[in-house]
Backbone bond lengths (Angstrom), bond angles and torsions (degrees), N, CA, C in turn:
res aa  C-N    CA-C-N  psi(-1)  N-CA   C-N-CA  omega(-1)  CA-C   N-CA-C  phi
1 M - - - 1.434 - - 1.484 108.41 -
2 T 1.312 116.74 137.25 1.493 120.79 178.56 1.530 107.88 -95.71
3 E 1.302 113.89 153.10 1.473 120.54 177.02 1.487 110.90 -106.99
4 S 1.335 116.66 141.08 1.440 122.76 178.19 1.506 110.35 -83.26
5 A 1.316 118.17 116.98 1.454 122.27 176.40 1.500 110.25 -75.07
6 G 1.288 117.28 126.85 1.487 118.77 175.56 1.509 113.08 78.25
7 A 1.326 120.88 20.17 1.467 121.46 179.08 1.531 109.60 -67.19
8 K 1.336 115.41 144.18 1.448 119.01 179.57 1.536 109.19 -147.22
9 A 1.324 117.13 139.28 1.432 121.91 -179.80 1.525 109.48 -145.03
10 T 1.315 117.26 144.56 1.456 122.67 174.13 1.532 106.65 -132.04
11 V 1.339 115.94 129.47 1.424 121.59 175.27 1.483 109.40 -137.06
12 T 1.369 115.39 158.42 1.489 119.20 176.87 1.505 104.71 -104.55
13 F 1.309 117.03 127.68 1.456 124.21 -177.62 1.504 107.54 -133.72
14 Q 1.315 117.44 120.54 1.450 122.53 -179.19 1.544 111.66 51.75
15 D 1.343 116.87 42.86 1.454 124.12 -179.20 1.484 115.23 65.48
16 I 1.346 116.52 19.32 1.458 122.28 178.23 1.530 107.08 -118.50
17 E 1.321 116.18 128.02 1.441 120.57 176.39 1.552 108.93 -80.98
18 V 1.342 116.63 123.26 1.433 121.75 -175.79 1.530 107.41 -119.99
19 T 1.334 115.77 124.26 1.479 121.44 177.20 1.526 107.30 -114.34
20 A 1.333 113.80 132.73 1.440 120.74 175.24 1.519 109.07 -124.11
21 T 1.283 117.11 128.52 1.486 123.45 -177.96 1.530 108.67 -125.01
22 R 1.333 116.40 134.76 1.482 119.33 -178.82 1.564 107.09 -116.81
23 D 1.312 114.70 123.16 1.457 121.34 170.33 1.524 102.76 -129.71
24 R 1.305 120.08 -111.02 1.468 120.72 172.95 1.522 110.35 -75.77
25 L 1.337 115.48 -36.08 1.476 122.37 176.04 1.505 109.43 -123.93
26 W 1.307 116.76 163.34 1.453 121.03 171.21 1.531 108.00 -81.20
27 H 1.315 117.46 134.58 1.468 122.53 178.51 1.549 104.66 -123.90
28 V 1.330 113.99 125.88 1.458 122.13 -178.82 1.529 110.01 -118.07
29 E 1.344 116.92 130.18 1.457 123.89 173.43 1.506 109.12 -119.40
30 A 1.324 117.11 127.13 1.437 121.60 179.05 1.536 111.26 -162.45
31 A 1.317 115.50 140.36 1.480 120.49 176.40 1.518 114.09 50.57
32 G 1.321 118.41 37.88 1.441 122.50 177.49 1.521 112.92 76.96
33 R 1.277 117.33 11.60 1.474 122.02 179.56 1.517 107.66 -122.46
34 S 1.350 116.29 160.51 1.418 121.91 176.13 1.522 110.39 -147.07
35 A 1.311 116.39 154.70 1.471 122.11 -179.22 1.513 108.82 -157.45
36 S 1.329 114.47 150.48 1.437 121.73 175.86 1.480 110.70 -126.14
37 A 1.329 118.38 143.61 1.474 122.26 177.49 1.533 109.18 -161.42
38 E 1.301 114.58 165.29 1.452 120.00 -177.78 1.529 111.77 -65.12
39 F 1.330 117.54 -34.23 1.438 123.31 -178.24 1.524 110.30 -117.67
40 L 1.326 115.74 146.22 1.441 120.24 -177.40 1.527 113.30 -60.69
41 D 1.324 117.92 -42.89 1.441 120.37 -179.74 1.561 112.18 -61.88
42 Q 1.310 116.94 -33.92 1.478 120.07 176.90 1.543 109.85 -68.27
43 A 1.335 116.60 -44.38 1.466 119.25 177.57 1.513 112.76 -61.91
44 L 1.301 117.47 -40.06 1.443 120.92 177.06 1.538 111.67 -61.88
45 Y 1.304 114.98 -43.72 1.499 118.68 178.87 1.547 110.68 -63.20
46 L 1.318 117.03 -39.41 1.458 118.94 -178.53 1.533 110.74 -70.58
47 A 1.342 118.23 -37.94 1.454 121.51 -179.30 1.493 114.49 -77.83
48 L 1.336 116.54 -33.03 1.463 122.36 -177.56 1.510 110.12 -133.02
49 P 1.354 118.38 68.88 1.458 121.44 -175.23 1.533 115.85 -68.11
50 R 1.297 118.20 -15.67 1.472 119.78 -175.31 1.518 111.49 -91.57
51 L 1.330 119.45 -4.30 1.443 119.06 174.29 1.527 111.64 -69.32
52 S 1.297 115.16 144.81 1.459 117.62 175.03 1.537 110.33 -68.04
53 C 1.292 116.11 162.10 1.467 119.86 178.28 1.557 110.47 -57.76
54 E 1.327 114.93 -41.34 1.463 118.93 179.99 1.557 110.11 -61.69
55 D 1.329 115.38 -46.61 1.461 117.60 178.32 1.512 113.28 -64.88
56 Q 1.312 117.91 -37.09 1.505 119.55 175.14 1.487 111.54 -62.09
57 D 1.358 116.59 -42.50 1.477 119.06 178.52 1.538 110.70 -62.98
58 T 1.315 117.34 -43.90 1.437 121.27 178.51 1.478 112.39 -59.29
59 L 1.341 117.16 -47.69 1.442 122.56 177.82 1.548 111.87 -62.50
60 L 1.322 117.11 -41.86 1.446 121.85 177.67 1.545 110.65 -58.31
61 I 1.307 117.46 -47.07 1.459 121.30 179.31 1.524 111.34 -62.96
62 R 1.317 117.21 -42.69 1.499 120.06 -179.72 1.543 109.52 -64.78
63 L 1.307 117.82 -41.40 1.492 118.87 177.69 1.492 112.14 -66.14
64 L 1.313 119.18 -41.50 1.459 121.18 -179.94 1.520 110.79 -65.78
65 I 1.325 117.77 -41.16 1.467 119.76 175.48 1.525 110.58 -61.54
66 A 1.301 116.58 -42.44 1.498 119.39 -179.09 1.522 114.19 -65.22
67 T 1.339 117.11 -24.05 1.490 118.34 179.71 1.499 113.55 -80.97
68 T 1.359 117.64 -12.63 1.469 119.11 -177.89 1.482 111.36 -89.08
């Protein structure tokens, strides 16, 4: 699988604007918080730890679709 250098996506999820940027690491900004991690799901968990697993999965899919 190839990785997209410099991929960026912004979506609104539960009235929160979430921006994910991919360079060497994924960087997520949401609700005044930010986090970086090797994988997007890890960065989402660090930035938005109170989301349920189902909501994190939904947000992950929406962000991945938006980067293509």
